[in-house]
N, C-alpha and C positions, 0 to 999 in steps of 0.2 A: 504494500500500500504506500502511496506517495505521502510525503511529509510536508506540512505547511508550518511555518513560523508565524504566529499571530501576535504582533506586538500590541501592548495595551489591552490584552485579552481579559483582564480583570476589571476593566472599566465598563462604562455604559454600553456603547455600541459593540465594543469588542467582546464582552461576555455574551451578549445576545448572538453575535456571530458564531462564537464557539459552540453555544448550545445548538444553533441551527445546523452547523456543519457536522457536529457530532451526531445529531439525530439522523442526518442523511448518510452518515458513514463515508463521506467523500475523501477523507484523508486522516492520517495521524496528525494531531494538532499539538504543537509545542507553544505554550503561552509564555511570552517574555514580558514581564511587567515589573515596574519599579515599586508598585504598591504605594503610591502617593495617597493623599487624602481621598482621592476619587477612585482609587483602584482597590478592590477588596476581594479576598478569596471567598467571602460569603456569596459573591455573585457567581461563583463557579461551584457552589456546593453540590456534591454528588457526582461531579464530572471528572475530577482529577483522579486518574487511576494509574498513572505512570506508563501506560501503554498507549491507548488511543488518545488520551489527553494528558499531557505532561506539563508541569509548571516549573518555570525557571525565574527566579527573582533577579532582575537586572535592569540596568539603565541604558536606554538606547543611545544616549550621548556619551557613554563610556566605551571606547573602542574595545577594550579587553572583554567586556561583557558581551558585546555583539559578536565579536569574532569567535569567542568560545562556543556560543550556541550554534552559530552558522557552521563552524568547522565540525562540530560534533554531530549535527543532524543532516547536513548537506540537503537542504530543503528543495523541493520543486517549486515552492512559492513562498514569498514573504508578503504578508498582508499587514500594512502599517496603520493601525488605529492609534498608536501611542501619541498622545498630544496633551499639552495644557490647553484647555478649551473654553474656559469661562471668561467672557469679555471683561466682566467687572474685575476679576482677579488680574487680568493683564493690565488694567489701568493702575492698580495698586503696585504691581511688581512685574514689569515687562521682562526682566532678565531671565526668569525661568522659562518664559515662552520662547525667547530666542534660543536658549540652550536646548530645550527638548525638541521644539518644532523644527528648528533649522539645523542645528548641529546634530541632533539625533537622526534626522532624515539623511543627512550627509553620511553619517557613519553606517547606516543601513545600506545606502547605495554603494558605498565603498566595499562593504563586506560582500554584497551581491556581485559586484564586479570582480572581486578577487575569487569568489567561488566559481564563476563561469570561466575564469582563466584556466582552471584545472578540471573543468567538466568535460564529459564526452559530448559528441555532437548531438546525441539524443537528449542528454540532460540539458544542454543549452537550448534546444528546440522546445523543450517542455517547460522551461523555467519562466515564471512571471513575478514581477515586482509590482504589487498593487498598492498605491498610496491613496488613502482615504482623506479627502479634503472637504471644504465647505463652500457654500455659495457666498459667504461673507467676503471672500477674496475679490468679488466683483464690485463691492461698494454698495451704494444706495441707489435704488430706482426711483423714477418719478411715478406719477399715478398710473401710467400705462406701460405695457411692454413686459418682457421677461428676460432673464439671463439665458444666453445660449453659450455653447462651448467656445465661441469666438468673441464673446464680450470682453473688452479690455479690463485688465485688473485695476482696481482703484480702492485698496483696503483703507479703512478709516479707524481701525483700532490696533493696538499692538498685537492682539491675538490674530486678527485677520491678516495683518502685515507679515507675521511670522509664518502663517500658513501659505500665503502667497509666495514667499521666498522658497519654501519647501517645494511647492508646485513647480516653480521654475527650475529648481535643481533636478527634480524628477524628469522633466521634459529635456533638460540639457544632457542628462546621462543617456537618454535614448538617442538623441541627435549626435552626441559626441562619441559615445562608446558602443552604441548599438544595444544597450541594455533593454531587454523586453519589458518595458514599463507600461503600466495602466494607471490612469488617474480618474478618480470619481469625485465630483463636487455635489454634495447633498444639501437639501434644505433642512429646516429645523426638525430634529428628531424628537420623538416622545415615545414613552412606553416603559416596560419593566426595567428595573435595575438602574434608573437614572439617579445620580447623586442629588440629594434634595436642595442644592443651591440653585438649580435651574427652575424655570418658571413653572412647569407643570407639577413636579413633585412638591416644590415649595408651597404652591397654592393649596395643594391637597392636604399637606401636613398642617399648614397653618389653619385651614378651614376646620379640620377635624378637632384641632385644639382650641378653637374659638379665638384665634389670633387674626390680626388684620391681614388683608391681602393687598400688599403694596403693588400698585400699578404705576409704572414710570410715565411721567409726562401726562399727556392726554389720553394715553391708552390706544392711540390710533396707529402706532407702528405696526406694519403688516408683515407677516411671515407666511411662507408656504410650509405646511406641517406634514411630516412624513412619519408614519409608524415605523419604529426601529426594526421590526421583523420584516417589513417590506423592504427596508433599506438593505438588510442582510441578504435577502433573496436577490436583490439587484447586484450586490457585490459578487455573490456566487455566480450569477449569470455573466458578469463581466470577466471573472476569472476563467470561466469555461469557454466563452465565445468572443470576448473582447479582442480587438486588434492591437497588438503591441504598438506603443507610441500614441495611442488615441486617448482622449478623455471623454467621459460620459457624465452629463448632469443627471442627477436622480432627485425627483421631486414627488410630492404626494398629491398634487392637484387639489390642494385644500388650503387656499389662501384665506387667512383670517387675521383680524387685528388682535393685538394682545388683549384688549378688552373683550372681544368676542370669544377668545380662548378661555379667559377666566369665567365668563358667563356660562360657557359650555361645561366647564368643570363643575361649577356650582349646580347647574341643572342635573348633571349626572350624579353628583353627591346626593341631591335631594331625592333622587329615585332609589339609590342604592344604600344610603345611610341617612334617612330623613332627619332634617334639622330638629324636628320636634322630639326626636329620641336622643339628641346629642346633649349630654349633661354639661359640657363645657359652654355650649351656646346658651342653654337655659340659665346657667350661673351668671352669665353676663347680660341677661335680659335681651338676647338676640334671637329673633324669630326665624331668620333666613340666612343661609350662607352668603347670599348676595349682599346682605347688609354689612359684611366684613370688608367689602371693597374700599380701598383707600388710595387716593392719588398722591404720589410722592414726586420729589424733584427728579427730573429726567437724568438718564445716564449721559455723561459727557460723550459727544460724538456719536450719539445713538442713530444708527442708520434707520431711515424712515420706512423703507419698503424693500423686501426681497421677493422675487417670484422666479420660479424655475421653469424653463422650457425644456421638458424632458422628452421631446419628440425624437431625438436621435437614438436614445437607448430603446425606445419603443419600436422605432422603424428598423434599426439595424440588428438589435438583439431580441426583439419581441418581448421586452419587459414592460409591464404596467403594474402599479400597486394593486394588491388584491383586496384591501380594506377600504371601506368608506371612512370618512372622518368620524361620523357618528359611531360606527362600530369600534373604531380604534380608541376613541375617548372612553366609551363604555368599558372596554376590556382593560384599559389602563387604570381607570379609577377602581375597577374591581380588583385588579392586582395589588394596588397600593393599600386598599382596605384589608386585603388578606395577608399583607406582608409588612405591617407596621413594625414588626420586630426587626426586619432587615433594615428599615430606615433608621431605627434607634441604634442598631449595632454599627452601621457605617458612619454615623454622625457623632457617635460618642466621643467626647473630648477633642473633637476636631472642628465642629461647625455647629453654631447655635442659631442658625437662620438669620444672622445679622446681615445688615446691608453692607455690600462691598462696592468698590469702585467709586468712592466719594472723594478721591484725591483731588485737591484743588487744581484747576486748569490754569495754565499760564495766561496772562493778559494778552488778548489778541491785538 
């Protein structure tokens, strides 16, 4: 059976990918993860067996860590999910984003290049390096249009700038060295195992505890929402059928404002965990989850709108999301209701749902 290295496989999208790939039995999976605040073995509970799923703790920005696992496993694919990914944290501390997202991607590319120098012709033909990126590299859209694979890059946060730099390295390694790279740029993911600093799990956890639901600015920033399991299926399709050197946008065809997303979560909670039965709400005299919505100061440099044109991956690889937005939200809320223990475990002593990204901006 072929072997894939999955970096960041204990994080949100990475752990969902490991679960999906494991269920399908497509490869032996070697998870390389640093286990930062957002990477947790709890997200891989029941999967790590040392054979079909093996875990290696390591830092993609450390050459010795990367070379050791690549030399040991000689993978037929490297799938790079490892990244610092929270925009607010990149505002507070951009250095880690540069180190992990840029230097880490460089070290993975160099390890892949060294691997292929000693590979057989068949191994070189089969190998793929898939880099998972974001639509945020394209910047902010106006009220119309959508990002395509040829949209110029215009990142507006340290996070998106670091991902843009990594994307350029991936492209350059294909053009310069012939490395068989694949690049995916996805819209906003939601679903199981997402660390509760991001909008969806943060709103759910706060609502259940009767805490306010902070909405940045006027709440009209728009995003295209993609269920993480659909995203993982798209990545598997790109690995199987994607053309080396190409990039593919992956979207959910579910554009919503942040305020609409919060309203959808509150509605789903009312159906699955009625407010009238929530002791935390009753104790504060609150009748509805919607009454917890609170508008707060906007994020510095907050992109107004993202939208993905995913017609290329549909046309060339036949991939389309399988879930409606409504079904995805229902399933997500149900998962967090059933897994509040996971949320408590991964946030213990590391994150108390405090506001991040409030560093004062320079005078313009």
